[in-house]
MIZA-183974 format. One record per residue (C-alpha): residue number from 1; chain; x, y, z. Coordinates in nm, 2 decimals. Layout:
N
<node k="NUM" c="A" u="X" v="Y" w="Z"/>
...
//
This chain:
282
<node k="1" c="A" u="-12.79" v="15.05" w="1.38"/>
<node k="2" c="A" u="-13.07" v="14.96" w="1.17"/>
<node k="3" c="A" u="-13.24" v="15.27" w="1.22"/>
<node k="4" c="A" u="-12.93" v="15.47" w="1.15"/>
<node k="5" c="A" u="-12.88" v="15.27" w="0.83"/>
<node k="6" c="A" u="-13.22" v="15.35" w="0.72"/>
<node k="7" c="A" u="-13.22" v="15.74" w="0.82"/>
<node k="8" c="A" u="-12.86" v="15.82" w="0.74"/>
<node k="9" c="A" u="-12.74" v="15.54" w="0.49"/>
<node k="10" c="A" u="-13.06" v="15.52" w="0.25"/>
<node k="11" c="A" u="-13.13" v="15.84" w="-0.02"/>
<node k="12" c="A" u="-13.42" v="15.96" w="-0.12"/>
<node k="13" c="A" u="-13.55" v="15.80" w="-0.40"/>
<node k="14" c="A" u="-13.49" v="16.09" w="-0.62"/>
<node k="15" c="A" u="-13.12" v="16.09" w="-0.51"/>
<node k="16" c="A" u="-13.12" v="15.68" w="-0.55"/>
<node k="17" c="A" u="-13.22" v="15.70" w="-0.94"/>
<node k="18" c="A" u="-12.96" v="15.99" w="-1.03"/>
<node k="19" c="A" u="-12.72" v="15.75" w="-0.87"/>
<node k="20" c="A" u="-12.84" v="15.46" w="-1.12"/>
<node k="21" c="A" u="-12.99" v="15.30" w="-0.79"/>
<node k="22" c="A" u="-13.34" v="15.15" w="-0.75"/>
<node k="23" c="A" u="-13.58" v="15.36" w="-0.59"/>
<node k="24" c="A" u="-13.61" v="15.18" w="-0.28"/>
<node k="25" c="A" u="-13.30" v="15.05" w="-0.06"/>
<node k="26" c="A" u="-13.20" v="14.78" w="0.06"/>
<node k="27" c="A" u="-13.11" v="14.71" w="0.41"/>
<node k="28" c="A" u="-12.98" v="14.30" w="0.54"/>
<node k="29" c="A" u="-12.97" v="14.22" w="0.88"/>
<node k="30" c="A" u="-12.75" v="13.88" w="0.88"/>
<node k="31" c="A" u="-12.65" v="13.67" w="1.22"/>
<node k="32" c="A" u="-12.44" v="13.38" w="1.23"/>
<node k="33" c="A" u="-12.21" v="13.22" w="1.37"/>
<node k="34" c="A" u="-11.81" v="13.22" w="1.33"/>
<node k="35" c="A" u="-11.47" v="13.14" w="1.46"/>
<node k="36" c="A" u="-11.66" v="13.14" w="1.78"/>
<node k="37" c="A" u="-11.83" v="13.46" w="1.80"/>
<node k="38" c="A" u="-12.21" v="13.55" w="1.72"/>
<node k="39" c="A" u="-12.17" v="13.81" w="1.48"/>
<node k="40" c="A" u="-12.46" v="14.03" w="1.38"/>
<node k="41" c="A" u="-12.40" v="14.20" w="1.04"/>
<node k="42" c="A" u="-12.57" v="14.55" w="0.89"/>
<node k="43" c="A" u="-12.52" v="14.61" w="0.52"/>
<node k="44" c="A" u="-12.71" v="14.87" w="0.31"/>
<node k="45" c="A" u="-12.71" v="14.97" w="-0.07"/>
<node k="46" c="A" u="-12.70" v="15.37" w="0.06"/>
<node k="47" c="A" u="-12.47" v="15.69" w="0.02"/>
<node k="48" c="A" u="-12.20" v="15.56" w="0.30"/>
<node k="49" c="A" u="-12.03" v="15.72" w="0.55"/>
<node k="50" c="A" u="-11.89" v="16.08" w="0.40"/>
<node k="51" c="A" u="-11.57" v="16.12" w="0.62"/>
<node k="52" c="A" u="-11.54" v="16.49" w="0.53"/>
<node k="53" c="A" u="-11.89" v="16.53" w="0.74"/>
<node k="54" c="A" u="-11.80" v="16.33" w="1.03"/>
<node k="55" c="A" u="-11.48" v="16.54" w="1.02"/>
<node k="56" c="A" u="-11.61" v="16.83" w="1.02"/>
<node k="57" c="A" u="-11.89" v="16.74" w="1.28"/>
<node k="58" c="A" u="-11.62" v="16.60" w="1.51"/>
<node k="59" c="A" u="-11.38" v="16.93" w="1.47"/>
<node k="60" c="A" u="-11.70" v="17.12" w="1.54"/>
<node k="61" c="A" u="-11.74" v="16.94" w="1.88"/>
<node k="62" c="A" u="-11.41" v="16.96" w="1.99"/>
<node k="63" c="A" u="-11.33" v="16.58" w="1.95"/>
<node k="64" c="A" u="-11.07" v="16.61" w="1.65"/>
<node k="65" c="A" u="-10.85" v="16.92" w="1.64"/>
<node k="66" c="A" u="-10.82" v="17.14" w="1.32"/>
<node k="67" c="A" u="-10.52" v="16.98" w="1.06"/>
<node k="68" c="A" u="-10.53" v="16.65" w="1.28"/>
<node k="69" c="A" u="-10.44" v="16.36" w="1.10"/>
<node k="70" c="A" u="-10.70" v="16.05" w="1.10"/>
<node k="71" c="A" u="-10.71" v="15.75" w="0.95"/>
<node k="72" c="A" u="-11.05" v="15.61" w="0.76"/>
<node k="73" c="A" u="-11.13" v="15.36" w="1.04"/>
<node k="74" c="A" u="-11.06" v="15.64" w="1.33"/>
<node k="75" c="A" u="-11.31" v="15.86" w="1.11"/>
<node k="76" c="A" u="-11.57" v="15.61" w="1.09"/>
<node k="77" c="A" u="-11.53" v="15.53" w="1.48"/>
<node k="78" c="A" u="-11.63" v="15.90" w="1.59"/>
<node k="79" c="A" u="-11.98" v="15.83" w="1.54"/>
<node k="80" c="A" u="-11.95" v="15.62" w="1.86"/>
<node k="81" c="A" u="-11.90" v="15.95" w="2.02"/>
<node k="82" c="A" u="-12.22" v="16.07" w="2.24"/>
<node k="83" c="A" u="-12.35" v="16.41" w="2.12"/>
<node k="84" c="A" u="-12.22" v="16.33" w="1.75"/>
<node k="85" c="A" u="-12.48" v="16.36" w="1.46"/>
<node k="86" c="A" u="-12.38" v="16.42" w="1.17"/>
<node k="87" c="A" u="-12.80" v="16.44" w="1.07"/>
<node k="88" c="A" u="-12.93" v="16.77" w="0.94"/>
<node k="89" c="A" u="-13.23" v="16.82" w="1.12"/>
<node k="90" c="A" u="-13.39" v="16.67" w="1.44"/>
<node k="91" c="A" u="-13.65" v="16.40" w="1.41"/>
<node k="92" c="A" u="-13.75" v="16.09" w="1.61"/>
<node k="93" c="A" u="-13.52" v="15.89" w="1.51"/>
<node k="94" c="A" u="-13.20" v="16.11" w="1.42"/>
<node k="95" c="A" u="-13.03" v="16.41" w="1.55"/>
<node k="96" c="A" u="-13.02" v="16.37" w="1.90"/>
<node k="97" c="A" u="-12.63" v="16.28" w="1.95"/>
<node k="98" c="A" u="-12.73" v="15.95" w="2.09"/>
<node k="99" c="A" u="-12.79" v="15.56" w="1.98"/>
<node k="100" c="A" u="-12.48" v="15.46" w="1.84"/>
<node k="101" c="A" u="-12.22" v="15.57" w="2.15"/>
<node k="102" c="A" u="-12.53" v="15.32" w="2.35"/>
<node k="103" c="A" u="-12.49" v="15.01" w="2.10"/>
<node k="104" c="A" u="-12.10" v="15.06" w="2.11"/>
<node k="105" c="A" u="-12.11" v="15.04" w="2.53"/>
<node k="106" c="A" u="-12.39" v="14.74" w="2.51"/>
<node k="107" c="A" u="-12.18" v="14.53" w="2.28"/>
<node k="108" c="A" u="-11.87" v="14.63" w="2.41"/>
<node k="109" c="A" u="-12.03" v="14.52" w="2.78"/>
<node k="110" c="A" u="-12.04" v="14.17" w="2.65"/>
<node k="111" c="A" u="-11.67" v="14.13" w="2.55"/>
<node k="112" c="A" u="-11.79" v="14.20" w="2.19"/>
<node k="113" c="A" u="-11.64" v="14.45" w="1.94"/>
<node k="114" c="A" u="-11.79" v="14.67" w="1.65"/>
<node k="115" c="A" u="-11.65" v="14.69" w="1.29"/>
<node k="116" c="A" u="-11.72" v="14.92" w="1.02"/>
<node k="117" c="A" u="-11.66" v="14.93" w="0.65"/>
<node k="118" c="A" u="-11.79" v="15.20" w="0.39"/>
<node k="119" c="A" u="-11.70" v="15.16" w="0.01"/>
<node k="120" c="A" u="-11.79" v="15.33" w="-0.30"/>
<node k="121" c="A" u="-11.97" v="15.09" w="-0.49"/>
<node k="122" c="A" u="-12.28" v="15.11" w="-0.62"/>
<node k="123" c="A" u="-12.45" v="14.82" w="-0.41"/>
<node k="124" c="A" u="-12.37" v="14.75" w="-0.04"/>
<node k="125" c="A" u="-12.21" v="15.05" w="0.04"/>
<node k="126" c="A" u="-12.18" v="15.03" w="0.41"/>
<node k="127" c="A" u="-12.16" v="14.73" w="0.61"/>
<node k="128" c="A" u="-12.15" v="14.73" w="1.03"/>
<node k="129" c="A" u="-12.11" v="14.42" w="1.20"/>
<node k="130" c="A" u="-12.08" v="14.33" w="1.59"/>
<node k="131" c="A" u="-11.88" v="14.06" w="1.73"/>
<node k="132" c="A" u="-11.95" v="13.91" w="2.10"/>
<node k="133" c="A" u="-11.78" v="13.58" w="2.17"/>
<node k="134" c="A" u="-12.01" v="13.28" w="2.16"/>
<node k="135" c="A" u="-12.13" v="13.18" w="2.52"/>
<node k="136" c="A" u="-12.06" v="12.80" w="2.49"/>
<node k="137" c="A" u="-11.84" v="12.63" w="2.25"/>
<node k="138" c="A" u="-11.64" v="12.32" w="2.22"/>
<node k="139" c="A" u="-11.25" v="12.37" w="2.23"/>
<node k="140" c="A" u="-10.93" v="12.24" w="2.25"/>
<node k="141" c="A" u="-10.71" v="12.23" w="2.52"/>
<node k="142" c="A" u="-10.34" v="12.34" w="2.47"/>
<node k="143" c="A" u="-10.05" v="12.39" w="2.70"/>
<node k="144" c="A" u="-9.76" v="12.64" w="2.68"/>
<node k="145" c="A" u="-9.54" v="12.62" w="3.03"/>
<node k="146" c="A" u="-9.73" v="12.53" w="3.33"/>
<node k="147" c="A" u="-10.03" v="12.67" w="3.18"/>
<node k="148" c="A" u="-10.34" v="12.57" w="3.01"/>
<node k="149" c="A" u="-10.52" v="12.76" w="2.75"/>
<node k="150" c="A" u="-10.81" v="12.70" w="2.58"/>
<node k="151" c="A" u="-10.82" v="12.79" w="2.18"/>
<node k="152" c="A" u="-11.22" v="12.79" w="2.02"/>
<node k="153" c="A" u="-11.22" v="12.46" w="1.80"/>
<node k="154" c="A" u="-11.40" v="12.67" w="1.50"/>
<node k="155" c="A" u="-11.07" v="12.89" w="1.50"/>
<node k="156" c="A" u="-10.84" v="12.57" w="1.46"/>
<node k="157" c="A" u="-10.77" v="12.46" w="1.09"/>
<node k="158" c="A" u="-10.49" v="12.18" w="1.20"/>
<node k="159" c="A" u="-10.20" v="12.11" w="1.41"/>
<node k="160" c="A" u="-9.87" v="11.99" w="1.27"/>
<node k="161" c="A" u="-9.50" v="11.94" w="1.43"/>
<node k="162" c="A" u="-9.27" v="12.15" w="1.25"/>
<node k="163" c="A" u="-9.02" v="12.08" w="1.05"/>
<node k="164" c="A" u="-8.69" v="12.30" w="1.01"/>
<node k="165" c="A" u="-8.67" v="12.38" w="0.66"/>
<node k="166" c="A" u="-9.02" v="12.51" w="0.74"/>
<node k="167" c="A" u="-8.93" v="12.78" w="0.95"/>
<node k="168" c="A" u="-8.77" v="13.15" w="0.83"/>
<node k="169" c="A" u="-8.71" v="13.46" w="1.01"/>
<node k="170" c="A" u="-8.87" v="13.73" w="0.75"/>
<node k="171" c="A" u="-8.69" v="14.10" w="0.83"/>
<node k="172" c="A" u="-8.99" v="14.33" w="0.93"/>
<node k="173" c="A" u="-9.20" v="14.04" w="1.00"/>
<node k="174" c="A" u="-9.06" v="13.82" w="1.24"/>
<node k="175" c="A" u="-9.08" v="13.42" w="1.20"/>
<node k="176" c="A" u="-9.25" v="13.28" w="0.98"/>
<node k="177" c="A" u="-9.38" v="12.90" w="0.91"/>
<node k="178" c="A" u="-9.43" v="12.76" w="0.57"/>
<node k="179" c="A" u="-9.77" v="12.61" w="0.54"/>
<node k="180" c="A" u="-9.93" v="12.39" w="0.25"/>
<node k="181" c="A" u="-9.69" v="12.68" w="0.05"/>
<node k="182" c="A" u="-9.74" v="13.01" w="0.21"/>
<node k="183" c="A" u="-9.57" v="13.18" w="0.48"/>
<node k="184" c="A" u="-9.76" v="13.22" w="0.79"/>
<node k="185" c="A" u="-9.63" v="13.45" w="1.13"/>
<node k="186" c="A" u="-9.54" v="13.21" w="1.44"/>
<node k="187" c="A" u="-9.65" v="13.35" w="1.72"/>
<node k="188" c="A" u="-9.46" v="13.17" w="2.05"/>
<node k="189" c="A" u="-9.77" v="13.15" w="2.31"/>
<node k="190" c="A" u="-9.49" v="13.18" w="2.59"/>
<node k="191" c="A" u="-9.38" v="13.47" w="2.50"/>
<node k="192" c="A" u="-9.73" v="13.67" w="2.45"/>
<node k="193" c="A" u="-9.75" v="13.57" w="2.84"/>
<node k="194" c="A" u="-9.43" v="13.55" w="2.97"/>
<node k="195" c="A" u="-9.42" v="13.22" w="3.05"/>
<node k="196" c="A" u="-9.13" v="12.97" w="3.05"/>
<node k="197" c="A" u="-9.19" v="12.70" w="2.81"/>
<node k="198" c="A" u="-9.06" v="12.33" w="2.83"/>
<node k="199" c="A" u="-8.84" v="12.37" w="2.48"/>
<node k="200" c="A" u="-8.81" v="12.72" w="2.28"/>
<node k="201" c="A" u="-8.70" v="12.51" w="2.02"/>
<node k="202" c="A" u="-8.99" v="12.49" w="1.72"/>
<node k="203" c="A" u="-8.92" v="12.20" w="1.60"/>
<node k="204" c="A" u="-8.98" v="12.02" w="1.95"/>
<node k="205" c="A" u="-9.30" v="12.17" w="2.01"/>
<node k="206" c="A" u="-9.66" v="12.19" w="1.83"/>
<node k="207" c="A" u="-9.76" v="12.45" w="1.59"/>
<node k="208" c="A" u="-10.18" v="12.50" w="1.57"/>
<node k="209" c="A" u="-10.26" v="12.70" w="1.26"/>
<node k="210" c="A" u="-10.49" v="12.92" w="1.31"/>
<node k="211" c="A" u="-10.77" v="13.09" w="1.13"/>
<node k="212" c="A" u="-11.03" v="13.40" w="1.15"/>
<node k="213" c="A" u="-11.19" v="13.48" w="0.82"/>
<node k="214" c="A" u="-10.93" v="13.46" w="0.55"/>
<node k="215" c="A" u="-10.66" v="13.56" w="0.77"/>
<node k="216" c="A" u="-10.41" v="13.27" w="0.96"/>
<node k="217" c="A" u="-10.14" v="13.25" w="1.18"/>
<node k="218" c="A" u="-9.91" v="12.98" w="1.34"/>
<node k="219" c="A" u="-9.94" v="12.98" w="1.73"/>
<node k="220" c="A" u="-9.64" v="12.81" w="1.94"/>
<node k="221" c="A" u="-9.76" v="12.57" w="2.21"/>
<node k="222" c="A" u="-9.57" v="12.30" w="2.43"/>
<node k="223" c="A" u="-9.89" v="12.03" w="2.35"/>
<node k="224" c="A" u="-10.27" v="11.98" w="2.27"/>
<node k="225" c="A" u="-10.48" v="11.79" w="2.55"/>
<node k="226" c="A" u="-10.78" v="11.73" w="2.36"/>
<node k="227" c="A" u="-11.10" v="11.91" w="2.29"/>
<node k="228" c="A" u="-11.37" v="11.98" w="2.58"/>
<node k="229" c="A" u="-11.72" v="12.16" w="2.60"/>
<node k="230" c="A" u="-11.65" v="12.47" w="2.81"/>
<node k="231" c="A" u="-11.88" v="12.78" w="2.90"/>
<node k="232" c="A" u="-11.69" v="13.11" w="2.82"/>
<node k="233" c="A" u="-11.71" v="13.31" w="3.11"/>
<node k="234" c="A" u="-11.63" v="13.72" w="3.15"/>
<node k="235" c="A" u="-11.29" v="13.79" w="3.33"/>
<node k="236" c="A" u="-11.49" v="14.09" w="3.48"/>
<node k="237" c="A" u="-11.45" v="14.46" w="3.53"/>
<node k="238" c="A" u="-11.21" v="14.41" w="3.80"/>
<node k="239" c="A" u="-10.96" v="14.19" w="3.57"/>
<node k="240" c="A" u="-11.07" v="14.42" w="3.23"/>
<node k="241" c="A" u="-10.97" v="14.35" w="2.88"/>
<node k="242" c="A" u="-10.64" v="14.13" w="2.87"/>
<node k="243" c="A" u="-10.48" v="14.17" w="2.55"/>
<node k="244" c="A" u="-10.49" v="13.83" w="2.36"/>
<node k="245" c="A" u="-10.74" v="13.69" w="2.64"/>
<node k="246" c="A" u="-11.14" v="13.73" w="2.52"/>
<node k="247" c="A" u="-11.24" v="13.50" w="2.85"/>
<node k="248" c="A" u="-11.20" v="13.22" w="3.14"/>
<node k="249" c="A" u="-11.36" v="12.87" w="3.15"/>
<node k="250" c="A" u="-11.38" v="12.67" w="3.48"/>
<node k="251" c="A" u="-11.28" v="12.33" w="3.40"/>
<node k="252" c="A" u="-11.43" v="11.97" w="3.51"/>
<node k="253" c="A" u="-11.13" v="11.92" w="3.77"/>
<node k="254" c="A" u="-11.21" v="12.32" w="3.91"/>
<node k="255" c="A" u="-10.91" v="12.46" w="3.76"/>
<node k="256" c="A" u="-10.97" v="12.82" w="3.55"/>
<node k="257" c="A" u="-10.78" v="12.84" w="3.19"/>
<node k="258" c="A" u="-10.81" v="13.17" w="2.98"/>
<node k="259" c="A" u="-10.97" v="13.13" w="2.64"/>
<node k="260" c="A" u="-10.74" v="13.29" w="2.37"/>
<node k="261" c="A" u="-10.87" v="13.60" w="2.13"/>
<node k="262" c="A" u="-10.76" v="13.46" w="1.80"/>
<node k="263" c="A" u="-10.86" v="13.72" w="1.62"/>
<node k="264" c="A" u="-10.65" v="13.92" w="1.88"/>
<node k="265" c="A" u="-10.34" v="13.74" w="1.84"/>
<node k="266" c="A" u="-10.39" v="13.71" w="1.41"/>
<node k="267" c="A" u="-10.42" v="14.13" w="1.47"/>
<node k="268" c="A" u="-10.11" v="14.14" w="1.67"/>
<node k="269" c="A" u="-9.94" v="13.90" w="1.44"/>
<node k="270" c="A" u="-9.97" v="14.17" w="1.17"/>
<node k="271" c="A" u="-9.86" v="14.52" w="1.38"/>
<node k="272" c="A" u="-9.61" v="14.37" w="1.62"/>
<node k="273" c="A" u="-9.25" v="14.34" w="1.58"/>
<node k="274" c="A" u="-9.14" v="13.96" w="1.68"/>
<node k="275" c="A" u="-8.81" v="13.85" w="1.82"/>
<node k="276" c="A" u="-8.61" v="13.57" w="1.64"/>
<node k="277" c="A" u="-8.47" v="13.27" w="1.84"/>
<node k="278" c="A" u="-8.14" v="13.45" w="1.95"/>
<node k="279" c="A" u="-8.33" v="13.75" w="2.08"/>
<node k="280" c="A" u="-8.25" v="13.98" w="1.79"/>
<node k="281" c="A" u="-8.53" v="14.18" w="1.66"/>
<node k="282" c="A" u="-8.57" v="14.20" w="1.33"/>
//
């Protein structure tokens, strides 16, 4: 990915000077722990990704149909297709149509994901970030119905027993909970995994406020069971990727608990219709 940023992103010195940039390009590599994940982030102040050029190459390669409408993220993700390259000429660094597809395959093998952003600005025009679950961490154990789940402690902001005046249903956004003056989506964990809860009355259960960067939502659980150090394990190729789950862990009593995918649950709260307590879709 660093080679890709240098070869495709950083312009020649003359082009940079004409654009009002210093002649020497800058590529930043960061690695840090965030919300239960290892994050490897690469930023460069080059020309950024050219959507028109990527789309043209993809159409020529038969990956996209002429006239097909794609969003910005869909266009950026095309660079991960094997055989697709926007390089003008073949070099020992680029133009062979291999590299980024290998990156994606290996990151996903670690149950991770890749995010790409490219903005029209004078500096730091491109950003790529790889996220993969942290192999060992302290976590909260929670119960929903008869099942036990694990929430990475770095994702937990607080837990509350909500009052009726904090709850509301917003049209087209589903159930919400007012926390510190802000309405947050409320996700009933038992509905996500088709469980039978101890109670469906929100005020009789617990709400765990979880966060991923600046995004937050509320998870409705029956109870919190305390903290525990866990080792994260992959679900394996036989099970594959499960929505809302990032892995599993064997507890001290020998039982297996599933680890909640907090970023994925927050994503679902923004894209999925929710049902109110009477079962009517809003």
